[in-house]
C-alpha positions as CSV (number, residue, x, y, z in Angstrom):
1,M,-34.9,40.5,263.2
2,K,-34.2,43.7,265.2
3,T,-32.7,43.2,268.6
4,I,-34.5,45.0,271.4
5,K,-32.1,46.4,274.0
6,C,-33.6,46.0,277.4
7,I,-32.8,46.6,281.1
8,I,-34.2,45.2,284.3
9,V,-35.0,47.4,287.3
10,D,-36.1,45.5,290.4
11,D,-35.1,45.7,294.1
12,E,-35.3,41.9,294.5
13,P,-32.1,40.1,293.3
14,L,-33.9,36.8,292.8
15,A,-36.4,38.6,290.5
16,I,-33.6,40.1,288.5
17,S,-31.9,36.7,288.2
18,L,-35.1,35.1,286.9
19,L,-35.7,37.8,284.3
20,E,-32.1,37.6,283.2
21,N,-32.5,33.9,282.6
22,Y,-35.8,34.4,280.7
23,I,-34.2,37.1,278.5
24,Q,-31.5,34.6,277.4
25,E,-34.3,32.4,276.1
26,I,-35.7,35.1,273.8
27,P,-33.4,35.6,270.7
28,F,-34.6,39.1,269.9
29,L,-34.0,40.5,273.4
30,E,-30.6,41.8,274.4
31,L,-30.0,42.5,278.1
32,V,-27.7,45.6,278.4
33,F,-28.1,46.5,282.0
34,S,-29.8,45.4,285.3
35,S,-30.0,47.1,288.7
36,E,-31.7,46.9,292.1
37,N,-31.4,50.7,292.2
38,P,-33.9,52.7,290.0
39,I,-31.8,55.9,290.4
40,E,-28.8,54.0,288.9
41,A,-31.0,52.7,286.1
42,L,-32.2,56.3,285.3
43,A,-28.6,57.4,285.0
44,Y,-27.8,54.5,282.7
45,I,-30.7,55.3,280.3
46,Q,-29.7,58.9,280.1
47,N,-26.4,57.9,278.7
48,H,-26.9,54.7,276.8
49,E,-29.2,53.3,274.1
50,C,-32.1,51.4,275.5
51,D,-35.5,50.3,274.1
52,L,-37.4,48.4,276.8
53,V,-37.4,48.4,280.6
54,F,-38.7,45.5,282.7
55,L,-39.7,47.6,285.6
56,D,-40.8,46.7,289.2
57,I,-43.4,49.0,290.7
58,Q,-42.8,48.8,294.5
59,M,-39.2,49.9,295.1
60,P,-38.0,51.9,298.2
61,E,-35.8,54.5,296.4
62,L,-38.2,55.3,293.6
63,T,-41.5,53.6,292.6
64,G,-41.9,52.3,289.1
65,I,-44.7,54.8,288.5
66,N,-42.5,57.7,289.3
67,F,-39.7,56.2,287.3
68,M,-42.0,56.3,284.2
69,K,-43.1,59.8,285.0
70,I,-39.5,60.9,284.9
71,L,-38.6,59.1,281.7
72,G,-41.8,59.6,279.9
73,N,-42.0,57.9,276.4
74,R,-38.2,57.8,276.0
75,V,-38.4,54.0,276.3
76,K,-41.2,51.4,276.5
77,Y,-42.1,49.5,279.6
78,I,-43.1,46.1,280.8
79,L,-44.2,46.3,284.4
80,T,-43.3,43.4,286.8
81,T,-45.0,43.3,290.2
82,A,-46.8,41.2,292.8
83,Y,-49.5,43.9,293.1
84,S,-52.3,43.8,290.6
85,E,-54.0,47.0,291.9
86,Y,-51.3,49.0,290.1
87,A,-52.2,47.7,286.7
88,L,-54.6,50.5,285.7
89,E,-52.3,53.3,286.7
90,G,-49.5,51.6,284.8
91,Y,-51.5,51.4,281.6
92,E,-52.0,55.2,281.8
93,H,-48.3,55.4,280.9
94,H,-48.7,53.5,277.7
95,I,-46.9,50.4,278.8
96,V,-46.4,47.3,276.6
97,D,-47.6,44.8,279.1
98,Y,-48.1,44.0,282.8
99,L,-46.5,40.9,284.3
100,L,-47.9,39.7,287.6
101,K,-45.4,37.9,289.8
102,P,-44.6,35.0,290.0
103,I,-43.8,35.2,286.3
104,S,-43.7,32.0,284.2
105,L,-41.5,31.7,281.1
106,E,-44.5,31.1,278.9
107,R,-46.1,34.3,280.1
108,F,-42.8,36.2,279.8
109,R,-42.5,34.9,276.2
110,K,-45.9,36.3,275.3
111,S,-45.0,39.6,276.7
112,A,-41.8,39.7,274.8
113,V,-43.6,38.9,271.5
114,K,-46.0,41.7,272.3
115,A,-43.1,44.1,272.7
116,Q,-41.6,42.9,269.4
117,E,-44.9,43.5,267.7
118,R,-45.1,47.0,269.2
119,F,-41.6,47.8,267.9
120,S,-42.1,46.2,264.5
121,L,-45.1,48.6,263.9
122,G,-42.4,51.2,263.6
123,K,-42.6,54.9,263.6
124,Q,-44.0,55.0,260.1
125,A,-47.3,53.4,261.2
126,L,-48.0,56.0,263.8
127,E,-49.5,59.4,263.3
128,Y,-48.9,60.9,266.7
129,F,-47.2,60.5,270.0
130,F,-47.7,61.5,273.6
131,V,-45.4,63.9,275.5
132,K,-45.5,65.2,279.1
133,S,-45.4,68.9,279.4
134,S,-46.6,71.2,282.2
135,G,-47.7,68.2,284.2
136,K,-50.0,66.8,281.5
137,Q,-49.8,64.2,278.8
138,H,-50.3,65.8,275.4
139,R,-51.1,64.0,272.2
140,I,-49.2,65.6,269.3
141,S,-49.8,64.7,265.6
142,F,-46.5,64.4,263.7
143,E,-47.9,66.5,260.8
144,D,-48.5,69.4,263.2
145,I,-44.9,69.6,264.3
146,L,-42.9,72.4,262.7
147,Y,-39.5,71.8,264.4
148,I,-38.0,70.5,267.6
149,E,-35.3,72.5,269.4
150,S,-32.9,71.2,272.0
151,I,-32.7,73.4,275.1
152,R,-30.1,71.9,277.6
153,D,-31.9,68.9,279.2
154,Y,-35.2,69.7,277.5
155,V,-36.6,69.9,274.0
156,N,-39.1,72.5,272.7
157,I,-41.7,70.9,270.3
158,K,-43.0,73.7,268.2
159,T,-46.3,73.5,266.3
160,A,-48.2,76.3,264.5
161,D,-50.3,77.1,267.5
162,E,-48.4,75.8,270.6
163,E,-45.1,74.8,272.0
164,F,-44.4,72.0,274.4
165,I,-41.3,72.0,276.7
166,V,-40.4,68.3,277.4
167,L,-37.7,66.7,279.5
168,D,-36.1,64.7,276.7
169,T,-33.3,64.7,274.2
170,L,-33.1,65.3,270.4
171,K,-31.7,61.8,270.1
172,S,-34.7,60.3,271.8
173,M,-37.0,62.5,269.6
174,E,-35.3,61.2,266.4
175,Q,-36.1,57.6,267.5
176,Q,-39.7,58.4,268.0
177,L,-40.4,60.5,264.8
178,P,-41.1,59.0,261.3
179,E,-37.9,59.1,259.3
180,S,-39.9,59.9,256.1
181,S,-40.9,63.3,257.4
182,F,-38.3,64.5,259.9
183,V,-34.6,65.2,259.6
184,R,-31.9,66.6,261.9
185,I,-30.3,69.6,260.3
186,H,-28.3,71.0,263.3
187,K,-27.1,69.7,266.6
188,S,-30.0,71.6,268.2
189,F,-32.8,71.2,265.6
190,I,-35.0,68.6,264.0
191,V,-37.3,69.9,261.3
192,N,-40.4,68.6,259.6
193,L,-39.6,68.3,255.9
194,N,-43.2,68.9,255.0
195,Q,-43.1,72.3,256.7
196,I,-40.0,73.7,254.9
197,K,-40.9,76.9,253.0
198,N,-37.5,77.6,251.4
199,I,-33.8,76.6,251.7
200,G,-30.7,78.8,251.8
201,T,-27.0,77.9,252.0
202,K,-26.9,78.2,255.8
203,K,-30.5,78.2,256.9
204,I,-34.0,77.1,256.1
205,I,-37.4,78.8,256.6
206,I,-40.1,76.8,258.3
207,A,-43.6,78.0,257.5
208,P,-44.6,80.7,258.2
209,D,-41.3,82.4,259.0
210,H,-39.1,80.4,261.5
211,E,-35.4,80.6,260.6
212,I,-33.5,77.4,261.4
213,P,-29.7,77.1,260.9
214,I,-28.2,74.3,258.9
215,G,-25.2,72.8,260.8
216,E,-22.1,72.0,258.7
217,N,-22.0,68.5,260.0
218,Y,-25.6,67.8,259.0
219,K,-25.7,69.6,255.6
220,M,-24.7,66.7,253.3
221,S,-27.2,64.2,254.9
222,F,-29.9,66.9,254.8
223,L,-29.4,67.7,251.1
224,S,-29.3,64.0,250.3
225,R,-32.7,63.6,252.0
226,L,-34.1,66.3,249.7
227,K,-33.1,64.3,246.6
């Protein structure tokens, strides 16, 4: 059973304590971080592995909605709040579930199982994902992606007709893409194996004529994938 690494973000210490106790009751959940400060939580996620965020909506430093707008689909979310009127806006960000306070252990357990099912579907079962670029959510089919390039704190998702500049990392992209079709061949590039036109000793050509370098540290794993 895959362990889901999760964090708690809530400005109420008692709410954090309750969720921490609930997480201990769920064998496939692993609490890796909790904080009353959403800014601190953002910094943690930027530098550590995390799958799921139990996220309060009403917080003084940064609302849960804005928190999700910043992170996008880098992680999945279960919203925890006393205000039901935020449910609809929350679901626009593709959350796993919405827990209305006060939260019972039984309700929490159902939400955790829903998250497990979402993760167990895996990347292979999906045909697309959503990314935020230029202030809009874009649905991108995996088969349409030619390659993804890292540009400092952003990535450029290149298709045959468009490109999408997204605040994200290549590591996060790797976790969202189907392993059967995508491989990292350079510290700055992930390519779609189905879009490779030809392969040289130091570079590949992605259809129609995009040259992508092969990094020395990635060459062996890339060639083994081709076999």
